[in-house]
C-alpha beads as a LAMMPS data file, in Angstrom:
LAMMPS data file: protein, C-alpha beads

172 atoms
171 bonds

1 atom types
1 bond types

-500.0 500.0 xlo xhi
-500.0 500.0 ylo yhi
-500.0 500.0 zlo zhi

Masses

1 110.0

Atoms # bond

1 1 1 234.295 333.236 384.479
2 1 1 234.769 332.714 388.393
3 1 1 238.123 334.238 389.833
4 1 1 239.562 333.665 392.871
5 1 1 237.971 336.630 394.211
6 1 1 234.686 335.654 393.273
7 1 1 234.735 332.883 394.780
8 1 1 233.521 332.463 398.802
9 1 1 235.226 330.157 401.210
10 1 1 235.205 329.065 404.657
11 1 1 237.102 332.104 406.295
12 1 1 234.854 334.720 404.185
13 1 1 231.596 333.089 405.983
14 1 1 233.919 333.722 409.368
15 1 1 234.374 337.561 408.235
16 1 1 230.808 338.035 407.836
17 1 1 229.480 336.477 410.809
18 1 1 231.756 338.471 412.867
19 1 1 230.771 341.563 410.905
20 1 1 227.124 341.162 411.222
21 1 1 227.561 340.181 415.334
22 1 1 229.890 343.231 415.730
23 1 1 229.748 345.746 413.333
24 1 1 232.482 347.843 414.713
25 1 1 235.134 345.006 415.238
26 1 1 238.629 345.670 413.033
27 1 1 238.131 342.623 410.922
28 1 1 240.064 343.799 407.866
29 1 1 243.338 341.112 409.049
30 1 1 240.802 338.627 410.015
31 1 1 240.754 337.250 406.064
32 1 1 244.058 336.882 405.305
33 1 1 245.272 335.345 408.762
34 1 1 242.120 332.959 409.082
35 1 1 243.452 331.797 405.242
36 1 1 247.391 331.569 406.474
37 1 1 246.019 329.187 409.292
38 1 1 244.138 327.705 407.155
39 1 1 246.703 326.629 404.418
40 1 1 248.908 325.931 407.271
41 1 1 246.531 323.234 408.657
42 1 1 245.640 321.837 405.498
43 1 1 249.451 321.509 404.336
44 1 1 250.354 319.887 407.986
45 1 1 247.700 317.684 406.773
46 1 1 248.721 316.753 403.014
47 1 1 252.630 316.583 403.924
48 1 1 252.351 314.053 406.583
49 1 1 250.136 311.522 404.050
50 1 1 253.293 311.212 402.422
51 1 1 255.706 311.007 406.002
52 1 1 253.449 308.122 406.982
53 1 1 254.338 306.183 403.894
54 1 1 257.947 306.691 405.441
55 1 1 256.789 305.792 408.935
56 1 1 257.653 309.109 409.945
57 1 1 255.789 312.473 411.000
58 1 1 256.204 316.056 410.172
59 1 1 258.228 316.641 413.115
60 1 1 260.470 314.030 412.734
61 1 1 261.148 314.737 408.776
62 1 1 262.056 318.307 409.489
63 1 1 264.718 316.776 411.763
64 1 1 265.954 314.260 409.605
65 1 1 265.757 316.717 406.680
66 1 1 267.609 319.607 408.572
67 1 1 270.339 317.330 409.714
68 1 1 270.568 315.589 405.832
69 1 1 270.845 319.198 404.724
70 1 1 273.786 320.869 406.298
71 1 1 276.249 318.479 404.734
72 1 1 278.599 316.033 405.717
73 1 1 279.316 314.844 408.275
74 1 1 275.122 315.579 408.945
75 1 1 275.649 316.917 412.398
76 1 1 274.449 319.868 414.109
77 1 1 274.465 320.940 417.545
78 1 1 270.421 320.764 419.308
79 1 1 270.725 324.599 419.740
80 1 1 271.219 324.854 415.922
81 1 1 268.688 322.659 415.354
82 1 1 265.952 323.820 417.742
83 1 1 266.996 327.675 416.306
84 1 1 266.141 326.387 412.080
85 1 1 262.816 324.282 413.458
86 1 1 261.136 327.374 415.640
87 1 1 260.559 324.828 418.483
88 1 1 261.790 325.286 422.197
89 1 1 265.388 323.240 423.584
90 1 1 262.668 321.213 425.769
91 1 1 260.647 319.762 422.770
92 1 1 263.626 319.530 420.676
93 1 1 265.587 317.421 423.735
94 1 1 262.291 315.476 423.788
95 1 1 262.292 314.640 419.991
96 1 1 266.217 313.857 419.859
97 1 1 265.400 311.368 422.320
98 1 1 262.831 310.083 419.924
99 1 1 264.993 309.720 417.097
100 1 1 267.807 308.247 418.773
101 1 1 265.487 305.868 420.924
102 1 1 264.823 304.404 417.064
103 1 1 267.905 304.847 416.036
104 1 1 267.731 307.220 413.617
105 1 1 270.429 309.849 415.106
106 1 1 273.202 309.986 417.419
107 1 1 273.924 312.264 420.270
108 1 1 277.746 312.315 420.412
109 1 1 280.365 314.206 422.810
110 1 1 281.201 317.752 420.963
111 1 1 284.932 317.975 420.745
112 1 1 285.021 321.769 421.084
113 1 1 282.469 322.006 423.900
114 1 1 283.090 318.942 426.585
115 1 1 279.563 320.574 428.299
116 1 1 277.180 319.901 425.370
117 1 1 276.886 317.371 422.795
118 1 1 276.327 317.095 418.704
119 1 1 273.382 315.417 416.604
120 1 1 274.812 313.185 413.900
121 1 1 271.878 311.763 411.871
122 1 1 272.617 307.926 411.879
123 1 1 273.044 305.514 408.364
124 1 1 269.110 304.504 409.295
125 1 1 268.813 308.163 409.560
126 1 1 270.456 309.177 406.721
127 1 1 268.621 306.018 404.049
128 1 1 265.519 306.786 405.552
129 1 1 265.423 310.593 404.448
130 1 1 266.968 309.863 401.445
131 1 1 263.783 307.785 400.568
132 1 1 261.517 310.425 401.715
133 1 1 262.609 313.494 400.620
134 1 1 262.246 312.502 396.545
135 1 1 258.434 311.396 397.348
136 1 1 258.289 314.741 399.504
137 1 1 259.438 317.107 396.755
138 1 1 257.313 315.173 394.521
139 1 1 254.216 315.598 396.718
140 1 1 254.731 319.410 396.699
141 1 1 255.041 319.540 393.045
142 1 1 251.686 317.706 392.578
143 1 1 250.231 319.789 394.958
144 1 1 250.884 323.281 393.198
145 1 1 251.030 321.935 389.689
146 1 1 246.921 324.073 389.176
147 1 1 249.161 326.979 389.863
148 1 1 250.783 328.960 386.989
149 1 1 254.262 329.625 387.335
150 1 1 254.003 333.344 387.298
151 1 1 251.436 332.799 390.381
152 1 1 253.842 330.710 391.969
153 1 1 256.672 333.411 391.765
154 1 1 254.379 335.897 392.973
155 1 1 253.217 334.496 395.519
156 1 1 256.597 333.140 397.003
157 1 1 257.848 336.695 397.142
158 1 1 254.452 338.403 398.428
159 1 1 254.553 335.219 401.178
160 1 1 258.568 335.905 401.446
161 1 1 257.719 339.631 402.634
162 1 1 254.869 338.410 404.725
163 1 1 257.198 335.866 406.603
164 1 1 259.257 338.548 407.220
165 1 1 257.171 341.000 408.700
166 1 1 255.895 338.679 410.994
167 1 1 259.255 337.407 411.985
168 1 1 260.398 341.003 413.056
169 1 1 256.638 341.614 414.772
170 1 1 257.144 338.787 416.804
171 1 1 260.717 338.494 417.062
172 1 1 261.142 335.353 415.059

Bonds

1 1 1 2
2 1 2 3
3 1 3 4
4 1 4 5
5 1 5 6
6 1 6 7
7 1 7 8
8 1 8 9
9 1 9 10
10 1 10 11
11 1 11 12
12 1 12 13
13 1 13 14
14 1 14 15
15 1 15 16
16 1 16 17
17 1 17 18
18 1 18 19
19 1 19 20
20 1 20 21
21 1 21 22
22 1 22 23
23 1 23 24
24 1 24 25
25 1 25 26
26 1 26 27
27 1 27 28
28 1 28 29
29 1 29 30
30 1 30 31
31 1 31 32
32 1 32 33
33 1 33 34
34 1 34 35
35 1 35 36
36 1 36 37
37 1 37 38
38 1 38 39
39 1 39 40
40 1 40 41
41 1 41 42
42 1 42 43
43 1 43 44
44 1 44 45
45 1 45 46
46 1 46 47
47 1 47 48
48 1 48 49
49 1 49 50
50 1 50 51
51 1 51 52
52 1 52 53
53 1 53 54
54 1 54 55
55 1 55 56
56 1 56 57
57 1 57 58
58 1 58 59
59 1 59 60
60 1 60 61
61 1 61 62
62 1 62 63
63 1 63 64
64 1 64 65
65 1 65 66
66 1 66 67
67 1 67 68
68 1 68 69
69 1 69 70
70 1 70 71
71 1 71 72
72 1 72 73
73 1 73 74
74 1 74 75
75 1 75 76
76 1 76 77
77 1 77 78
78 1 78 79
79 1 79 80
80 1 80 81
81 1 81 82
82 1 82 83
83 1 83 84
84 1 84 85
85 1 85 86
86 1 86 87
87 1 87 88
88 1 88 89
89 1 89 90
90 1 90 91
91 1 91 92
92 1 92 93
93 1 93 94
94 1 94 95
95 1 95 96
96 1 96 97
97 1 97 98
98 1 98 99
99 1 99 100
100 1 100 101
101 1 101 102
102 1 102 103
103 1 103 104
104 1 104 105
105 1 105 106
106 1 106 107
107 1 107 108
108 1 108 109
109 1 109 110
110 1 110 111
111 1 111 112
112 1 112 113
113 1 113 114
114 1 114 115
115 1 115 116
116 1 116 117
117 1 117 118
118 1 118 119
119 1 119 120
120 1 120 121
121 1 121 122
122 1 122 123
123 1 123 124
124 1 124 125
125 1 125 126
126 1 126 127
127 1 127 128
128 1 128 129
129 1 129 130
130 1 130 131
131 1 131 132
132 1 132 133
133 1 133 134
134 1 134 135
135 1 135 136
136 1 136 137
137 1 137 138
138 1 138 139
139 1 139 140
140 1 140 141
141 1 141 142
142 1 142 143
143 1 143 144
144 1 144 145
145 1 145 146
146 1 146 147
147 1 147 148
148 1 148 149
149 1 149 150
150 1 150 151
151 1 151 152
152 1 152 153
153 1 153 154
154 1 154 155
155 1 155 156
156 1 156 157
157 1 157 158
158 1 158 159
159 1 159 160
160 1 160 161
161 1 161 162
162 1 162 163
163 1 163 164
164 1 164 165
165 1 165 166
166 1 166 167
167 1 167 168
168 1 168 169
169 1 169 170
170 1 170 171
171 1 171 172
């Protein structure tokens, strides 16, 4: 019976090419990082297929979902938004302008700090994220359905540890 360890994939081929070309290259971590990067690209494309059904892309869904899960009144500071989404303040500002132009968010004066604004999920944005989030969660479940529960739990724990290590290394 073939197991995941027996199967060869594109990452194995890349690592093998490096070993052949530069045998002294320390490539032992290349396979893990390569697979994580490949999974990330594939996941983004897979998840976006569901988002486009709601006229959203990945980042639009993320902003609306972040506001929605913050609870009533579905309002956050731009700093809280960009911090939770790991993008620069400039990137977040551009994204917020697009969402505001589409009527999905509102930018309101911050009563606690006259120099700043608050970002609020509009009624239109709330309705859209409510329609999009349930199919999104179902889509994630379909994607992982073939993995046994114990494998998912082990992966969750291992990936959580890996995320902590990477965040500490890069200051995330």
